[in-house]
N, C-alpha and C positions, 0 to 999 in steps of 0.2 A: 504494500499499499502505500501511495506517496501523499505526504501531507506537506502543503507550503502556505505561506502566511498569504492572505489573500491581496494584499498592497503588493507583494513581490512576485505574484504570480505572473507568467511569461505570457506572450501573446498567443492565440490559438487556444484552443481547448483539446486536451492531449486525450480525453474521453470521447468526445467527437471524432477525432482523427482516427484513432485506434479502433473505434467500433466499426468505422468504414472498410477498415482492413483485417476484420476479425478472422476470417476463414482464411488468412495467409500464414504458411509455416514460419514460426520463429516471430510472431506478433501475438503479444500476452492478451487474454481475454479481459474484457473491461465489464466489471460487474455493477459499479456504483460512481457516480461523480455528482458531488453537489456541496454546498456550503455549509458548514459547521462554525457557526459563531464567526470569529475572523480568519478561520481557515478554510482552504479550497481541498477538498479530500477526494482523492482517487483510489479505488479499490479494484485492485486487478487480481488474476492469478497468482499465486506464490511461485515464485521463481526460486533458482539456486543462486549462487554467487555470481558477482560480476569477473569479467576477464582481468580487472584491475585487481581484484583480491587474490585471483587465482595465479596473477603473476607474481605477486610478493610470495605466495607460498612454493613457487617453484623457483626462487631465488633471484627473481628480478629480471629474468628472460626466458622465452620460450625457444624451444628447438627449432630449428629449420621447418621440421617436418610438421610441427604444429602450428607455427606460422602460415604454413602453405595450407593445412587443412583449415584453420579459423578465415584466412582469406576466402575462400571458396565459398565456405558458407556464407559470410556477410556480403559478398558480391551479389549472391542468390538472394538474400533477403532485401538488398538495396533494389535490385531488379524489380521485386514483387512489390515494393512499395512505390518505386517510379511508374510502373507499368498502372499504378491506379491514381497516377497524375500528383504525387505528394512527394516532395523532397523533404529530407529528414532535418540537415542542418545543424545536427549537435551530436555526430559521431565521435567517439571517445571510449577507452576502455571501460569507464563507469558505465557507460550506456548500454553496453553489450553484456549479456547475462546468459549463463546455461540455465537448462531445466532444473526444477527441483528433484534430486533422485527420487524422494520418496514419493510424490504425487506423480511423477512420470518417468517411472523405471524403464520403460522401452525407448526412451531416446534422451539418456541422462546428459549428453553431450551437445544436444541440439543447441545452437546459439539463438536467443533472442534479441532483438531490438527494442528498446525503451526509451524514454523521455521523449515524447511528442510535442513537448512543449512549444519549439520553433518551428515545427513542420508547418509547409506552406503548400499549396495548391499552385504548381507551376505553369497548367495548360488548362484548356477548357475541357471538362470531362465529356462534353457532348461532341464536339467538333474536332477535338486534339490540336487546337491550334495553342502554340506556346506564346505565352505571354513576354511582350517585349522586356527589355532590363527595366529596373527602374533606377532612378538618378542615385540614391544611396539605399542602404540596406541595414537593416538591425542583425548586429553581430552578438553572438553569445559573450556572457561576461568571461567564461574560459576561452581564451583563444590559441592556446597550445598546439591543438589541432585545427584551427581553422585554415580555411585554404587561403592561398596567397592575395586571390582576389577579393576576398572579404575583408583584409586588411586595407583595401584600398577603396573601401566603402561601395563596391561593385556588387549588383545584384547576384545572387547566389543561384545556380541551377543544379542539372545531375552531374555535373563533372564536378562541381564542388563536395558533393559528397564521397566521390571516388577520391578526389586529393585527399580529403581529410581521413579517410581510411587507409592511404599511403602513409600519413605520418603515424596512425595507430601501428599499423604493421612494422614500421622503423624502430618504433619504442619497444615493440615486443621482440624484436632481433637484438637491438642494441642494449636495452635497458634503461634508456635515456633518450633525449633529443637534443642536437647540439645548440638549440636555443634555449635552453632550461633557464639559463641565469639571463637572459635578454631582458633590457628594461621595457621601454617603450612600445607602444604597440606598432609605430612604425620601423623600429629598429626589428622587432619580430617578424615583420612582413618582409624587411630586406634580408633578413638571416635566411628565411625560408626560400625566398626567389633565388639566393646563391647556394642552396644546399644541395642542389641533385648530384653534382659530382661527389660528395662526402657523404651524404646520407645513409647511403646503401654500401659504403667501402667495405669490401672483404666479403660481400655477399653476392649471390648469382645475378647476373645481368638482367634478369627477368624483373626484378623488384625495380630498378630503374626505368626499363621499359614501360612498366606499369604507371608509375608518376608521370612518365614524359607523356605517355597517350592521354593521363587524365587532364594534364595541364594544356596539352595542345587541343584541346576541345574548343569548338565555340559555343557560345552561350547556349544555343538550341540543338546542339548537336545531341543525338541519342546515342548512348554509350554500346559498344560493342561487349557486351557482356561475356558472351560465349569465348570470345577472343581473350578477355583479361583473366577469366577462369583458366583458359588454357594454359597460360603464363605459368601459372603455380603448378598446373599438370607437368609441365615441362622440367619444372625445379626437383620436384619429387622423382621423376624418370631419372634426371641427371644425376640425382644423389642415392639413386638406388632403394628411394622408399615408397612404400606402398600406402594408398589410400583406404587405410583400413579402420579407419575411426579411432584409433589410439591416440589419445592426447597426452602432454606430459602430466598434467594433474591425476591422471588415471594411474600413473606410475609410482605416485607418493606412497610413503609408508609402507615399503616393501610389496607394492604393487596393491595394496587394499584400498588404494585411493585417496583424495583430498579430504574426504567428510569423515574419515575414521577418526582422525584426532583434532577436530576444528570447533573446539566449545564455542569460539565468538560468534561462529556462523550458526551453530545450533541455537545459541541464544538470541541473535537477530531473527531467526527464522520464528522462534517461538514468541518474540515480541510483536512480529509483523502478523501472526495468526490472532495475537490477543487483540490488535489495534483494529482488524478486519472484523471481529466478532462485534467489537464496539460500534462502529460503522454501521453494521448491519442493524444492529438493535435500534438505530436511530434512524433506518430508513423507513419509508412507508411499507405497509404490510404486503401491498403488491410486488414492491422491490425486493422486500425480504424472501418473498416466495420465488422469486426469479433466481435471485440468488442460490438459495438452497436447491434448486433445480440445476443450476451449473449453467444458467442462460445468461447472456449478456444484457 
């Protein structure tokens, strides 16, 4: 469940957005959205930890194989969202979660995208007409993974989601980003603009190819998602790795997995369940009934 101060609530309604893409793989079901005093409350299905949390458990970096598997999943999620005329605009490790292994044991490593507060429609759903760029755009407070275009107050489109993912993948490989200590927003944009030659230094060339492709797209261009996923298939083949669904966090604790000794996550999950019940009690009877049946 997500709770935010009403005055700090971002543009867009994440409940409305996620409810329109409910049946897409990797998008959590939404059960309730409403106002509770000064707070906006969003109740979704319980998920597992974020990739940021798992990255810390794995020592601060993921293996090349895990990064490729993660990349392929997230590109597929973005494709699904883009096909419904939305752009996400807030791709970062904390907005990427895996399934809760207790409630979804059949897909324990399926990656979900959350944090739809910045999501926006980029084209007409009826005609497919791509809206022209706006003069300025609202950029998320956390700009570590924002596209170079967004630092220049340029409007965002599908290419910006893909570029943001490229920075997330670099963080997973390296354990940091070369602009961690950069000061102003302008300096951060300049650092990203000049980073392509060093961002993926020491890693397969396909990562640089991916980023060059994302940055090279025009505003209204439709990404070639199959081509981008294929780049990471190439990396797996060249490194003699298989797309077998085995991720680094599954190998922790002598192969027993990340959730065997993770008391902080268990406590967080328990708190989430409690808060969900509180919100459910305050809903109308009809809404409670729909939640109990598992319907959005």
